[in-house]
C-alpha positions in Angstrom: 0.0 0.0 0.0 1.5 3.4 -1.0 1.6 6.3 1.5 -0.9 8.3 -0.2 -3.7 5.7 0.0 -2.4 4.8 3.7 -2.9 8.5 4.8 -6.1 9.0 2.9 -7.5 5.9 4.9 -6.1 7.3 8.4 -7.7 10.7 7.7 -11.1 9.2 6.9 -10.9 7.3 10.2 -9.4 9.7 12.4 -12.4 12.3 11.3 -14.8 9.6 11.8 -13.8 8.4 15.4 -11.5 11.1 17.0 -14.6 12.9 18.8 -15.9 9.7 20.1 -12.7 8.4 21.3 -12.1 11.6 23.2 -15.6 11.2 24.8 -14.9 8.0 25.7 -11.3 8.1 27.2 -12.2 11.4 29.0 -14.6 9.4 31.0 -12.3 6.7 31.9 -9.3 8.9 32.4 -10.9 11.9 34.3 -9.3 14.8 32.4 -8.9 16.1 28.9 -5.1 16.3 28.3 -4.8 12.7 28.7 -7.8 11.7 27.0 -5.9 13.3 24.1 -2.8 11.8 24.8 -4.4 8.2 24.9 -6.3 9.1 21.8 -3.2 10.2 20.1 -1.4 6.9 20.8 -4.5 4.9 19.8 -4.6 6.7 16.5 -0.9 6.1 16.0 -1.3 2.5 16.6 -3.9 2.5 14.0 -1.6 4.5 11.4 1.3 1.5 11.9 -1.2 -1.0 11.5 -3.0 0.1 8.5 -3.6 -2.5 6.0 -3.7 -5.3 8.8 -6.4 -3.8 10.7 -10.1 -3.4 9.7 -11.4 -0.1 8.1 -14.7 1.8 8.1 -16.8 0.8 10.9 -14.8 -2.0 12.0 -11.9 0.3 12.6 -14.1 2.0 15.0 -14.7 -0.8 17.3 -11.0 -2.0 16.9 -10.0 1.8 18.0 -12.3 1.4 20.9 -10.8 -1.5 22.0 -7.3 -0.4 21.8 -8.3 3.1 23.3 -10.1 1.7 26.4 -7.2 -0.7 26.9 -4.7 2.3 27.0 -6.9 4.3 28.9 -7.3 1.7 31.8 -3.6 1.2 31.9 -3.3 5.2 32.4 -6.1 5.1 34.8 -4.5 2.2 36.9 -1.1 4.0 36.8 -2.6 7.1 37.9 -4.5 5.2 40.7 -0.9 3.9 41.9 0.5 7.6 41.9 -2.3 8.9 43.8 -2.0 6.2 46.6 1.5 6.5 46.6 1.3 10.2 47.1 -1.6 9.8 49.8 0.6 7.4 51.6 3.5 10.2 51.5 1.4 12.7 52.7 -0.4 10.2 55.4 -3.5 12.3 55.4 -6.3 10.5 53.5 -8.5 13.3 54.5 -7.4 16.0 52.3 -9.7 17.1 50.0 -13.0 16.2 52.0 -14.2 19.6 53.1 -17.4 20.8 51.9 -16.6 24.0 49.9 -19.2 27.2 49.7 -18.7 28.0 46.0 -21.2 26.2 43.8 -18.4 25.8 41.1 -16.3 23.9 43.3 -19.1 21.8 44.5 -20.0 21.0 40.8 -16.5 19.9 40.4 -16.3 17.7 43.5 -19.7 16.1 42.3 -17.9 15.4 39.1 -14.9 14.1 41.0 -17.3 11.7 43.3 -18.7 10.4 39.9 -15.5 9.7 38.5 -14.1 8.1 41.7 -17.2 5.9 41.7 -16.7 5.2 38.2 -13.2 4.0 39.0 -14.4 1.5 41.5 -16.3 -0.1 39.3 -15.0 -3.5 38.0 -13.4 -3.1 34.2 -16.2 -5.0 32.6 -18.9 -2.8 34.1 -17.0 0.5 33.8 -16.4 0.0 30.0 -19.9 -0.7 29.1 -21.5 2.2 31.4 -18.5 4.8 29.6 -19.5 3.4 26.3 -23.5 3.6 26.6 -23.5 7.0 28.6 -20.8 8.6 26.9 -20.5 7.4 23.5 -23.7 7.6 22.0 -23.4 4.0 21.0 -26.3 1.8 21.3 -26.2 -2.1 22.7 -25.6 -3.7 19.6 -22.6 -1.5 18.8 -21.3 -1.8 22.1 -21.5 -5.6 21.8 -19.8 -5.7 18.8 -17.1 -3.6 19.7 -16.3 -5.5 23.0 -17.0 -8.9 21.2 -19.9 -9.8 23.8 -23.6 -10.4 23.1 -26.1 -7.5 23.1 -27.9 -9.0 25.9 -24.7 -9.1 28.1 -24.1 -5.6 27.2 -27.6 -4.6 28.5 -27.0 -6.9 31.8 -23.7 -5.2 32.3 -25.1 -1.6 32.0 -27.9 -2.6 34.4 -25.4 -3.9 36.8 -23.2 -0.9 36.5 -26.0 1.7 36.9 -27.0 -0.2 40.0 -23.5 -0.5 41.7 -23.0 3.4 41.0 -26.1 4.3 42.6 -24.8 2.2 45.5 -21.6 3.9 45.4 -22.8 7.4 45.4 -25.1 8.8 48.0 -27.6 11.5 47.0 -26.5 13.6 49.7 -22.7 13.6 48.1 -23.8 15.0 44.8 -24.7 19.0 43.9 -26.7 19.3 40.7 -26.5 22.9 39.6 
């Protein structure tokens, strides 16, 4: 395959999928900068493998799997760093004060939701992120994760139930 056709394929796949990938990865990693880094790494892996990986809609599913795995690896690394930092500080109550400013409350709520997402098992976290933040339907999620549509529905149900248990209503500020 010549470089021109390789770049044309890549541009098409990139334009069709980058926004979706960023949304999904942002939810897994919790911040924009790392989401962009993970997406860029995913796209580079796709570019390096053009010709041996699928194109079109199948490329989307391939990219979601790659990006999801990279994002979970990133999130695990960040969690290890956070635990090491807290151990160093030896004060787990830092950051648990109730601020007065509504913007700070909204940010804190977002962090509570992200922490709850982080506590979910990977298979539940993956489906809930794909369902709620990627505008994918159950069939597309199943195809992306190589599981049945009914299995996706069960996992989404379980993920929502577990999130509700992890997040107490009085912890969340809704503007």
